[in-house]
SEDREN-184397 format. One record per residue (C-alpha): x negated, y negated, z negated; residue number from 1; residue in three letters. Coordinates in pm, 1 decimal, always signed. Last residue first. Layout:
N
((X, Y, Z), NUM, 'ALA');
...
// end
This chain:
411
((+13324.8, -16294.7, -18455.9), 411, 'UNK');
((+12995.0, -16408.7, -18369.1), 410, 'UNK');
((+12893.0, -16743.1, -18532.2), 409, 'UNK');
((+12992.5, -17110.6, -18500.9), 408, 'UNK');
((+12903.9, -17337.9, -18793.4), 407, 'UNK');
((+13079.1, -17665.0, -18876.3), 406, 'UNK');
((+12826.5, -17886.6, -19084.8), 405, 'UNK');
((+12895.1, -18149.2, -19382.1), 404, 'UNK');
((+13266.5, -18112.4, -19463.5), 403, 'UNK');
((+13314.4, -18366.8, -19747.1), 402, 'UNK');
((+13412.2, -18263.2, -20114.4), 401, 'UNK');
((+13442.2, -18460.7, -20464.8), 400, 'UNK');
((+13689.1, -18715.1, -20304.7), 399, 'UNK');
((+14006.3, -18514.7, -20276.9), 398, 'UNK');
((+14000.3, -18438.3, -20622.7), 397, 'UNK');
((+14040.3, -18076.0, -20828.2), 396, 'UNK');
((+13721.8, -17924.7, -20732.9), 395, 'UNK');
((+13692.4, -17536.4, -20749.7), 394, 'UNK');
((+13375.1, -17349.9, -20680.1), 393, 'UNK');
((+13425.6, -16940.9, -20604.6), 392, 'UNK');
((+13194.9, -16657.5, -20668.7), 391, 'UNK');
((+13250.5, -16314.3, -20530.6), 390, 'UNK');
((+13423.9, -15983.8, -20689.0), 389, 'UNK');
((+13639.4, -16198.9, -20886.8), 388, 'UNK');
((+13883.1, -16103.1, -21193.1), 387, 'UNK');
((+13634.8, -15996.4, -21445.4), 386, 'UNK');
((+13593.6, -15672.9, -21635.6), 385, 'UNK');
((+13199.3, -15690.0, -21529.4), 384, 'UNK');
((+13118.9, -16085.8, -21435.8), 383, 'UNK');
((+13152.9, -16262.5, -21116.4), 382, 'UNK');
((+13194.8, -16637.8, -21163.6), 381, 'UNK');
((+13441.1, -16904.2, -21114.5), 380, 'UNK');
((+13276.2, -17240.8, -21171.9), 379, 'UNK');
((+13536.9, -17493.7, -21201.6), 378, 'UNK');
((+13472.4, -17854.1, -21153.3), 377, 'UNK');
((+13427.2, -18195.3, -21343.8), 376, 'UNK');
((+13406.9, -18105.5, -21698.3), 375, 'UNK');
((+13482.0, -18316.0, -22007.9), 374, 'UNK');
((+13839.8, -18183.2, -22048.1), 373, 'UNK');
((+13895.1, -17848.4, -21852.9), 372, 'UNK');
((+13913.3, -17909.1, -21483.9), 371, 'UNK');
((+14253.3, -18022.0, -21290.7), 370, 'UNK');
((+14559.1, -17901.2, -21191.6), 369, 'UNK');
((+14529.7, -17544.1, -21341.9), 368, 'UNK');
((+14834.4, -17293.2, -21407.8), 367, 'UNK');
((+14673.5, -17016.7, -21202.8), 366, 'UNK');
((+14439.3, -16932.1, -21488.7), 365, 'UNK');
((+14224.4, -16619.0, -21362.6), 364, 'UNK');
((+13978.1, -16489.1, -21537.8), 363, 'UNK');
((+13583.3, -16547.5, -21529.4), 362, 'UNK');
((+13557.5, -16891.9, -21611.4), 361, 'UNK');
((+13254.2, -17146.9, -21596.0), 360, 'UNK');
((+13337.9, -17515.3, -21667.3), 359, 'UNK');
((+13119.7, -17724.1, -21406.8), 358, 'UNK');
((+12953.5, -18040.2, -21502.8), 357, 'UNK');
((+12915.3, -18229.0, -21173.7), 356, 'UNK');
((+12992.1, -17990.0, -20889.8), 355, 'UNK');
((+13019.5, -18293.4, -20632.2), 354, 'UNK');
((+13065.7, -18062.1, -20315.6), 353, 'UNK');
((+12884.9, -18106.1, -19961.1), 352, 'UNK');
((+13065.7, -17877.7, -19732.7), 351, 'UNK');
((+12926.2, -17574.1, -19495.4), 350, 'UNK');
((+13250.1, -17507.2, -19253.5), 349, 'UNK');
((+13322.9, -17194.5, -19092.1), 348, 'UNK');
((+13420.5, -17083.5, -18726.6), 347, 'UNK');
((+13463.1, -16757.5, -18559.0), 346, 'UNK');
((+13329.7, -16691.9, -18213.0), 345, 'UNK');
((+13428.8, -16436.6, -17935.2), 344, 'UNK');
((+13744.7, -16609.3, -17919.9), 343, 'UNK');
((+14136.4, -16516.3, -17891.0), 342, 'UNK');
((+14358.2, -16799.9, -18017.4), 341, 'UNK');
((+14491.3, -16851.7, -18375.4), 340, 'UNK');
((+14137.3, -16799.2, -18510.9), 339, 'UNK');
((+14077.1, -16696.5, -18859.0), 338, 'UNK');
((+13824.0, -16776.1, -19141.2), 337, 'UNK');
((+13961.7, -16683.8, -19466.1), 336, 'UNK');
((+13729.5, -16358.9, -19492.6), 335, 'UNK');
((+13441.7, -16553.6, -19365.4), 334, 'UNK');
((+13472.4, -16741.2, -19671.4), 333, 'UNK');
((+13371.8, -16449.4, -19901.6), 332, 'UNK');
((+13095.8, -16357.8, -19640.0), 331, 'UNK');
((+12933.0, -16704.3, -19673.7), 330, 'UNK');
((+12906.7, -16672.8, -20057.2), 329, 'UNK');
((+12839.2, -17008.8, -20231.8), 328, 'UNK');
((+13213.1, -17035.4, -20232.9), 327, 'UNK');
((+13485.5, -17307.2, -20160.4), 326, 'UNK');
((+13807.5, -17363.6, -20289.5), 325, 'UNK');
((+13998.8, -17689.8, -20338.1), 324, 'UNK');
((+14230.6, -17715.7, -20633.3), 323, 'UNK');
((+14567.9, -17635.5, -20762.6), 322, 'UNK');
((+14519.6, -17344.7, -21011.4), 321, 'UNK');
((+14226.8, -17129.3, -21056.6), 320, 'UNK');
((+14372.4, -16817.5, -20890.2), 319, 'UNK');
((+14521.4, -17043.0, -20621.9), 318, 'UNK');
((+14884.7, -16956.3, -20461.4), 317, 'UNK');
((+15033.5, -16937.7, -20124.6), 316, 'UNK');
((+14745.1, -16815.4, -19950.2), 315, 'UNK');
((+14726.0, -17048.1, -19634.4), 314, 'UNK');
((+14950.5, -17354.3, -19728.4), 313, 'UNK');
((+14843.0, -17290.0, -20100.8), 312, 'UNK');
((+14721.3, -17663.9, -20134.6), 311, 'UNK');
((+14809.9, -17897.1, -19834.6), 310, 'UNK');
((+14864.4, -18211.6, -20099.1), 309, 'UNK');
((+14546.5, -18159.2, -20232.8), 308, 'UNK');
((+14372.8, -18300.1, -19883.9), 307, 'UNK');
((+14032.4, -18193.3, -19745.5), 306, 'UNK');
((+13837.1, -18413.4, -19502.5), 305, 'UNK');
((+14060.7, -18652.4, -19288.3), 304, 'UNK');
((+13927.8, -18556.9, -18946.5), 303, 'UNK');
((+13712.6, -18233.3, -18981.5), 302, 'UNK');
((+13951.8, -18097.8, -19237.6), 301, 'UNK');
((+14243.2, -18160.3, -18979.6), 300, 'UNK');
((+14045.9, -17997.0, -18706.1), 299, 'UNK');
((+14003.6, -17661.6, -18917.9), 298, 'UNK');
((+14350.8, -17672.9, -19039.1), 297, 'UNK');
((+14512.4, -17688.9, -18676.2), 296, 'UNK');
((+14863.5, -17782.6, -18779.7), 295, 'UNK');
((+14857.7, -18132.6, -18719.7), 294, 'UNK');
((+14752.7, -18061.7, -18358.6), 293, 'UNK');
((+14549.6, -18311.1, -18175.2), 292, 'UNK');
((+14238.9, -18132.8, -18112.0), 291, 'UNK');
((+13906.9, -18227.3, -18209.0), 290, 'UNK');
((+13641.5, -18213.6, -17916.7), 289, 'UNK');
((+13304.7, -18076.3, -17964.0), 288, 'UNK');
((+13342.3, -17780.1, -17709.7), 287, 'UNK');
((+12996.9, -17630.0, -17718.3), 286, 'UNK');
((+13109.7, -17316.6, -17551.3), 285, 'UNK');
((+13357.4, -17239.5, -17824.3), 284, 'UNK');
((+13347.7, -17488.6, -18097.0), 283, 'UNK');
((+13682.0, -17622.3, -18102.8), 282, 'UNK');
((+13904.1, -17364.7, -17892.8), 281, 'UNK');
((+14208.6, -17455.2, -18084.3), 280, 'UNK');
((+14422.1, -17327.5, -18344.7), 279, 'UNK');
((+14128.4, -17272.0, -18600.5), 278, 'UNK');
((+14245.5, -17179.9, -18973.0), 277, 'UNK');
((+14022.6, -17194.3, -19250.5), 276, 'UNK');
((+13699.6, -17074.1, -19413.4), 275, 'UNK');
((+13471.9, -17278.1, -19677.1), 274, 'UNK');
((+13118.5, -17270.8, -19782.4), 273, 'UNK');
((+12903.6, -17449.5, -20028.4), 272, 'UNK');
((+12660.3, -17679.9, -20067.2), 271, 'UNK');
((+12560.9, -17827.3, -20377.5), 270, 'UNK');
((+12576.8, -18191.4, -20553.9), 269, 'UNK');
((+12460.1, -18223.3, -20915.5), 268, 'UNK');
((+12632.9, -18576.8, -20934.6), 267, 'UNK');
((+12308.9, -18682.7, -20777.2), 266, 'UNK');
((+12084.0, -18378.2, -20729.1), 265, 'UNK');
((+11938.4, -18203.0, -21010.8), 264, 'UNK');
((+11595.1, -18255.1, -21214.0), 263, 'UNK');
((+11735.6, -18325.4, -21533.3), 262, 'UNK');
((+11697.2, -18708.9, -21486.5), 261, 'UNK');
((+11906.9, -18647.8, -21149.1), 260, 'UNK');
((+12167.0, -18494.4, -21352.9), 259, 'UNK');
((+12223.3, -18806.4, -21561.6), 258, 'UNK');
((+12600.2, -18660.1, -21632.7), 257, 'UNK');
((+12824.7, -18996.2, -21673.7), 256, 'UNK');
((+12678.6, -19212.0, -21433.2), 255, 'UNK');
((+12594.6, -18890.1, -21178.1), 254, 'UNK');
((+12982.8, -18833.7, -21187.1), 253, 'UNK');
((+13060.9, -19195.9, -21134.0), 252, 'UNK');
((+12793.2, -19200.0, -20841.2), 251, 'UNK');
((+12928.7, -18892.3, -20653.6), 250, 'UNK');
((+13283.3, -19038.7, -20683.9), 249, 'UNK');
((+13153.9, -19341.2, -20519.4), 248, 'UNK');
((+12953.8, -19156.4, -20263.8), 247, 'UNK');
((+13271.0, -18958.4, -20160.0), 246, 'UNK');
((+13463.9, -19279.3, -20134.6), 245, 'UNK');
((+13183.2, -19433.5, -19911.0), 244, 'UNK');
((+13189.0, -19138.5, -19684.2), 243, 'UNK');
((+13533.5, -19165.3, -19599.4), 242, 'UNK');
((+13502.1, -19524.5, -19539.0), 241, 'UNK');
((+13215.6, -19478.4, -19322.8), 240, 'UNK');
((+13401.7, -19208.8, -19119.7), 239, 'UNK');
((+13294.6, -18846.7, -19111.7), 238, 'UNK');
((+13030.1, -18727.9, -18873.0), 237, 'UNK');
((+12997.7, -18340.0, -18911.2), 236, 'UNK');
((+12676.2, -18175.7, -18783.4), 235, 'UNK');
((+12734.1, -17880.2, -18532.8), 234, 'UNK');
((+12563.8, -17557.0, -18556.0), 233, 'UNK');
((+12606.1, -17278.1, -18284.0), 232, 'UNK');
((+12537.5, -16939.9, -18263.9), 231, 'UNK');
((+12491.6, -16796.0, -18583.4), 230, 'UNK');
((+12462.3, -16416.5, -18572.2), 229, 'UNK');
((+12707.4, -16192.3, -18781.6), 228, 'UNK');
((+12596.0, -16060.8, -19128.4), 227, 'UNK');
((+12644.9, -15673.8, -19118.3), 226, 'UNK');
((+12912.7, -15548.5, -19322.6), 225, 'UNK');
((+12840.5, -15474.4, -19708.1), 224, 'UNK');
((+12957.4, -15802.9, -19842.0), 223, 'UNK');
((+12690.9, -16039.6, -19965.2), 222, 'UNK');
((+12625.1, -16288.4, -19682.2), 221, 'UNK');
((+12465.4, -16573.0, -19895.5), 220, 'UNK');
((+12119.3, -16530.7, -19709.0), 219, 'UNK');
((+12271.5, -16511.5, -19385.8), 218, 'UNK');
((+12463.5, -16840.6, -19386.3), 217, 'UNK');
((+12171.3, -17014.4, -19568.2), 216, 'UNK');
((+11976.8, -16927.5, -19318.4), 215, 'UNK');
((+12163.6, -17081.1, -19059.8), 214, 'UNK');
((+12228.7, -17393.3, -19214.4), 213, 'UNK');
((+11847.4, -17453.5, -19264.8), 212, 'UNK');
((+11760.6, -17337.8, -18907.5), 211, 'UNK');
((+11971.1, -17561.4, -18760.9), 210, 'UNK');
((+11854.0, -17845.1, -18980.5), 209, 'UNK');
((+11503.2, -17765.1, -18904.5), 208, 'UNK');
((+11584.7, -17817.5, -18530.1), 207, 'UNK');
((+11512.0, -17541.8, -18268.1), 206, 'UNK');
((+11853.4, -17458.2, -18244.5), 205, 'UNK');
((+11971.8, -17794.3, -18140.1), 204, 'UNK');
((+12230.0, -17965.0, -18361.6), 203, 'UNK');
((+12562.5, -18018.0, -18166.3), 202, 'UNK');
((+12723.5, -18382.6, -18318.5), 201, 'UNK');
((+13085.1, -18368.8, -18439.1), 200, 'UNK');
((+13384.6, -18611.4, -18480.7), 199, 'UNK');
((+13559.0, -18844.4, -18693.8), 198, 'UNK');
((+13370.2, -19094.1, -18625.3), 197, 'UNK');
((+13301.0, -19232.3, -18268.5), 196, 'UNK');
((+13143.1, -19560.0, -18419.9), 195, 'UNK');
((+12988.8, -19372.7, -18689.5), 194, 'UNK');
((+12721.0, -19209.9, -18450.5), 193, 'UNK');
((+12637.8, -19525.1, -18286.6), 192, 'UNK');
((+12590.6, -19679.9, -18607.1), 191, 'UNK');
((+12355.4, -19427.0, -18739.1), 190, 'UNK');
((+12178.5, -19449.7, -18420.4), 189, 'UNK');
((+12134.3, -19846.6, -18513.3), 188, 'UNK');
((+12050.1, -19793.8, -18867.7), 187, 'UNK');
((+11766.4, -19585.5, -18766.6), 186, 'UNK');
((+11600.8, -19217.1, -18717.7), 185, 'UNK');
((+11924.6, -19042.3, -18783.4), 184, 'UNK');
((+11989.2, -18716.4, -18962.1), 183, 'UNK');
((+11890.9, -18800.8, -19306.7), 182, 'UNK');
((+11605.9, -18780.4, -19545.9), 181, 'UNK');
((+11303.0, -18954.6, -19501.4), 180, 'UNK');
((+11148.9, -19070.7, -19189.5), 179, 'UNK');
((+11350.6, -18928.3, -18878.4), 178, 'UNK');
((+11114.4, -18881.6, -18570.9), 177, 'UNK');
((+11264.7, -18973.8, -18248.0), 176, 'UNK');
((+11532.1, -18722.3, -18064.0), 175, 'UNK');
((+11783.8, -18997.5, -17966.1), 174, 'UNK');
((+12097.9, -18871.3, -18098.9), 173, 'UNK');
((+12030.4, -18602.3, -18378.8), 172, 'UNK');
((+11706.6, -18775.3, -18470.5), 171, 'UNK');
((+11418.0, -18527.3, -18473.1), 170, 'UNK');
((+11350.9, -18304.4, -18727.3), 169, 'UNK');
((+11212.2, -17969.9, -18546.3), 168, 'UNK');
((+11196.8, -18015.4, -18181.4), 167, 'UNK');
((+11022.5, -18372.3, -18191.2), 166, 'UNK');
((+11190.6, -18571.2, -17900.5), 165, 'UNK');
((+11025.0, -18926.2, -17891.9), 164, 'UNK');
((+10684.3, -18832.5, -17706.0), 163, 'UNK');
((+10868.4, -18625.4, -17470.6), 162, 'UNK');
((+11146.0, -18897.5, -17417.6), 161, 'UNK');
((+10893.0, -19145.8, -17368.3), 160, 'UNK');
((+10657.2, -18985.0, -17141.4), 159, 'UNK');
((+10974.3, -18854.7, -16912.2), 158, 'UNK');
((+11096.2, -19206.1, -16908.3), 157, 'UNK');
((+10770.0, -19341.9, -16793.0), 156, 'UNK');
((+10714.7, -19045.3, -16531.4), 155, 'UNK');
((+11072.1, -19145.6, -16398.8), 154, 'UNK');
((+10998.1, -19522.9, -16389.4), 153, 'UNK');
((+10690.8, -19487.2, -16202.5), 152, 'UNK');
((+10815.0, -19214.1, -15974.2), 151, 'UNK');
((+11085.0, -19508.3, -15846.3), 150, 'UNK');
((+10804.4, -19766.3, -15807.7), 149, 'UNK');
((+10588.3, -19526.5, -15622.8), 148, 'UNK');
((+10884.4, -19427.6, -15383.4), 147, 'UNK');
((+10969.6, -19823.7, -15345.5), 146, 'UNK');
((+10588.2, -19871.9, -15262.5), 145, 'UNK');
((+10571.0, -19629.0, -15001.8), 144, 'UNK');
((+10360.2, -19300.6, -15066.4), 143, 'UNK');
((+10029.8, -19277.6, -14943.0), 142, 'UNK');
((+9931.8, -19041.5, -14663.5), 141, 'UNK');
((+9726.4, -18775.2, -14736.6), 140, 'UNK');
((+9372.4, -18868.7, -14580.7), 139, 'UNK');
((+9338.6, -18779.9, -14178.0), 138, 'UNK');
((+9466.3, -19176.1, -14141.7), 137, 'UNK');
((+9091.2, -19272.5, -14287.0), 136, 'UNK');
((+8927.9, -19104.0, -13998.9), 135, 'UNK');
((+9162.5, -19255.0, -13769.7), 134, 'UNK');
((+9065.1, -19591.9, -13884.2), 133, 'UNK');
((+8704.9, -19521.5, -13806.2), 132, 'UNK');
((+8770.8, -19444.5, -13448.5), 131, 'UNK');
((+9026.6, -19736.0, -13406.9), 130, 'UNK');
((+8726.5, -19960.1, -13501.2), 129, 'UNK');
((+8531.5, -19807.8, -13271.8), 128, 'UNK');
((+8739.5, -19861.7, -12986.4), 127, 'UNK');
((+8826.0, -20207.8, -13107.8), 126, 'UNK');
((+8448.0, -20314.1, -13101.1), 125, 'UNK');
((+8377.7, -20126.3, -12775.5), 124, 'UNK');
((+8637.8, -20305.4, -12584.3), 123, 'UNK');
((+9015.3, -20405.6, -12514.2), 122, 'UNK');
((+9101.4, -20055.1, -12614.4), 121, 'UNK');
((+9352.5, -19768.8, -12483.2), 120, 'UNK');
((+9131.5, -19779.5, -12127.3), 119, 'UNK');
((+9265.0, -19839.6, -11790.9), 118, 'UNK');
((+9091.2, -19607.3, -11553.3), 117, 'UNK');
((+8955.6, -19683.6, -11209.3), 116, 'UNK');
((+8805.8, -20047.0, -11191.4), 115, 'UNK');
((+8669.1, -19988.6, -11559.7), 114, 'UNK');
((+9010.0, -20134.0, -11685.9), 113, 'UNK');
((+8955.0, -20271.0, -12051.9), 112, 'UNK');
((+9309.6, -20300.3, -12225.0), 111, 'UNK');
((+9430.6, -20663.4, -12255.0), 110, 'UNK');
((+9359.7, -20865.9, -12583.1), 109, 'UNK');
((+9590.6, -20913.4, -12875.0), 108, 'UNK');
((+9739.9, -20582.8, -12987.4), 107, 'UNK');
((+9431.0, -20531.3, -13188.7), 106, 'UNK');
((+9417.6, -20131.2, -13181.0), 105, 'UNK');
((+9612.9, -20043.1, -12877.1), 104, 'UNK');
((+9482.9, -20327.5, -12691.9), 103, 'UNK');
((+9740.6, -20485.9, -12469.2), 102, 'UNK');
((+9915.7, -20376.5, -12148.2), 101, 'UNK');
((+10195.4, -20195.1, -12344.3), 100, 'UNK');
((+10307.9, -20509.2, -12477.5), 99, 'UNK');
((+10336.4, -20671.4, -12141.2), 98, 'UNK');
((+10559.7, -20408.6, -12063.3), 97, 'UNK');
((+10768.5, -20453.5, -12362.6), 96, 'UNK');
((+10809.5, -20804.1, -12323.3), 95, 'UNK');
((+11145.5, -20857.5, -12204.5), 94, 'UNK');
((+11298.8, -20653.8, -12512.8), 93, 'UNK');
((+11651.8, -20674.9, -12401.4), 92, 'UNK');
((+11829.2, -20838.9, -12705.0), 91, 'UNK');
((+12007.5, -20644.9, -12991.9), 90, 'UNK');
((+12351.1, -20788.5, -13040.5), 89, 'UNK');
((+12391.1, -21017.7, -13332.8), 88, 'UNK');
((+12397.8, -20932.4, -13685.5), 87, 'UNK');
((+12606.7, -21159.4, -13894.7), 86, 'UNK');
((+12878.2, -20900.3, -14028.1), 85, 'UNK');
((+12629.1, -20621.7, -14088.0), 84, 'UNK');
((+12410.8, -20851.3, -14296.7), 83, 'UNK');
((+12690.9, -20957.8, -14495.4), 82, 'UNK');
((+12825.4, -20621.7, -14553.5), 81, 'UNK');
((+12462.5, -20496.3, -14661.2), 80, 'UNK');
((+12415.0, -20789.1, -14904.7), 79, 'UNK');
((+12761.3, -20697.1, -15072.4), 78, 'UNK');
((+12631.5, -20327.9, -15100.8), 77, 'UNK');
((+12303.6, -20460.8, -15208.6), 76, 'UNK');
((+12501.1, -20646.2, -15508.4), 75, 'UNK');
((+12735.5, -20358.8, -15550.1), 74, 'UNK');
((+12507.5, -20112.4, -15610.4), 73, 'UNK');
((+12206.8, -19852.2, -15486.6), 72, 'UNK');
((+12342.1, -19892.9, -15136.8), 71, 'UNK');
((+12411.0, -19663.6, -14848.9), 70, 'UNK');
((+12622.2, -19464.4, -15056.7), 69, 'UNK');
((+12594.8, -19066.0, -15183.2), 68, 'UNK');
((+12895.6, -18892.0, -15193.3), 67, 'UNK');
((+13073.7, -18666.7, -15473.6), 66, 'UNK');
((+12917.0, -18751.5, -15816.9), 65, 'UNK');
((+12952.4, -19146.2, -15760.3), 64, 'UNK');
((+12573.9, -19119.6, -15608.0), 63, 'UNK');
((+12408.0, -19462.5, -15580.6), 62, 'UNK');
((+12119.5, -19496.3, -15346.4), 61, 'UNK');
((+11798.6, -19482.9, -15513.4), 60, 'UNK');
((+11617.3, -19829.0, -15637.3), 59, 'UNK');
((+11351.7, -19995.5, -15444.6), 58, 'UNK');
((+11441.4, -20019.6, -15094.5), 57, 'UNK');
((+11635.3, -20343.3, -15113.3), 56, 'UNK');
((+11872.1, -20318.1, -14838.3), 55, 'UNK');
((+11910.6, -19935.7, -14739.4), 54, 'UNK');
((+11879.8, -19820.6, -15118.0), 53, 'UNK');
((+11646.0, -19547.2, -15158.3), 52, 'UNK');
((+11681.9, -19163.5, -15087.3), 51, 'UNK');
((+11549.0, -18877.0, -15281.6), 50, 'UNK');
((+11643.2, -18523.7, -15216.1), 49, 'UNK');
((+11626.7, -18293.6, -15487.4), 48, 'UNK');
((+11739.7, -17901.8, -15385.8), 47, 'UNK');
((+11377.8, -17764.2, -15323.0), 46, 'UNK');
((+11107.2, -17930.4, -15084.4), 45, 'UNK');
((+11131.7, -18307.6, -15132.4), 44, 'UNK');
((+11232.6, -18579.1, -14911.9), 43, 'UNK');
((+11149.5, -18924.1, -14865.9), 42, 'UNK');
((+11420.2, -19135.0, -14710.6), 41, 'UNK');
((+11283.2, -19332.3, -14412.4), 40, 'UNK');
((+11304.8, -19705.9, -14420.5), 39, 'UNK');
((+10944.4, -19752.0, -14517.6), 38, 'UNK');
((+10831.3, -19604.0, -14236.2), 37, 'UNK');
((+10576.0, -19278.9, -14328.5), 36, 'UNK');
((+10234.7, -19367.8, -14210.8), 35, 'UNK');
((+10123.6, -19279.2, -13872.5), 34, 'UNK');
((+9843.4, -19033.4, -13774.2), 33, 'UNK');
((+9929.6, -18781.9, -14074.0), 32, 'UNK');
((+9726.2, -18480.1, -14217.5), 31, 'UNK');
((+9920.7, -18262.3, -14384.5), 30, 'UNK');
((+9998.3, -18304.3, -14771.4), 29, 'UNK');
((+9849.9, -18067.6, -14996.9), 28, 'UNK');
((+9724.1, -18260.1, -15270.5), 27, 'UNK');
((+10019.6, -18502.9, -15249.1), 26, 'UNK');
((+10270.8, -18224.1, -15210.9), 25, 'UNK');
((+10185.8, -18130.5, -15563.6), 24, 'UNK');
((+10269.6, -18512.2, -15696.2), 23, 'UNK');
((+10586.4, -18504.4, -15501.9), 22, 'UNK');
((+10687.8, -18143.5, -15642.5), 21, 'UNK');
((+10610.7, -18246.8, -16026.7), 20, 'UNK');
((+10803.9, -18555.6, -15979.3), 19, 'UNK');
((+11140.7, -18407.6, -15844.7), 18, 'UNK');
((+11108.0, -18137.2, -16077.0), 17, 'UNK');
((+11083.6, -18401.2, -16389.3), 16, 'UNK');
((+11375.3, -18561.2, -16236.5), 15, 'UNK');
((+11580.0, -18263.7, -16221.2), 14, 'UNK');
((+11459.5, -18139.4, -16568.7), 13, 'UNK');
((+11525.8, -18514.8, -16707.8), 12, 'UNK');
((+11914.3, -18476.1, -16570.8), 11, 'UNK');
((+11942.3, -18126.4, -16737.0), 10, 'UNK');
((+11796.5, -18262.3, -17117.5), 9, 'UNK');
((+11988.2, -18563.2, -17084.0), 8, 'UNK');
((+12264.7, -18507.6, -17364.3), 7, 'UNK');
((+12014.2, -18374.8, -17652.9), 6, 'UNK');
((+12179.2, -18326.9, -17832.7), 5, 'UNK');
((+12567.1, -18301.0, -17757.1), 4, 'UNK');
((+12780.7, -18555.9, -17808.3), 3, 'UNK');
((+13157.5, -18516.2, -17753.8), 2, 'UNK');
((+13265.8, -18715.3, -18042.9), 1, 'UNK');
// end
């Protein structure tokens, strides 16, 4: 999913600039004797030029990325071609001389001639009306109806977006406020995201979610090395089928553990880090396209989540047996995050993990293929004399974990 929120900021910036320049120009408009003809393109100071369709004069001319066409769309283009085919040759204006003899104001009566001079008007009445009209013409020229219509739509759009784009907790697709938990404001936006799953949606830096993830990364960096800066956070969008399996497993763990009643999350769900290999440039410069490689561990996890069949691919063994390893320590998972191609960034995954009832262990047990009886996971803890320097959480079923965020940080 190549979605980055908000996706239309640049376009709105241009439209806002055009609207602002036009409104400002009305306050500084020079005196004009004649109104601007409706078929003349309206230009603004700067880089933006507004040109209306040659036929309807209501919608802007269509721009295909390289060329500005004469019409707004196919309907007006067809009408324009028909008009061109049936257009007759212009007739000579036989009445042009007669027209020049008519009053400049009413255009009905002949101009008054006092025997020496032919005046511009037919009499005093038209002369006075013309004088009054000249005073009003000194006011700023009113925009044409087509320009008014265009800017009404632009300003309405800008107002709508500004009202529905909270900077801290907005929907990751449309920007509207989100009620309760979640990342989307409605089922419609949720469905739109799921239609393009699996994929990523970039989280804006001013969003609460960005802050929450970045703060956890920084707070859980426990190595002595300086904590790198988080540059981007992407929300992982998994398929509905994948999420359904995870939620079913979580519900089963909750039903036997009753964690909610004890004040914990359902299934004792927690967020844990995982570092892996990135073969492609996913995440660099805002790239959200998952690569097709079957050996890019990062993209494979994002597509289908974790797979126990691939256990040991990176390390060749597991301190606590055949399981999926995560940690609450971001700096530990950073040790496993590697780039195949040169990059100024590294990627790490923040996952949702159903911990359930965890069995605490401090010494290696490489023969495990499941948690001890009565437990749902293994909590490898750091103690004096133990085999670990930093904690690990190990689960032994694919449905106990799903990637939730991809974090890009300085390498």
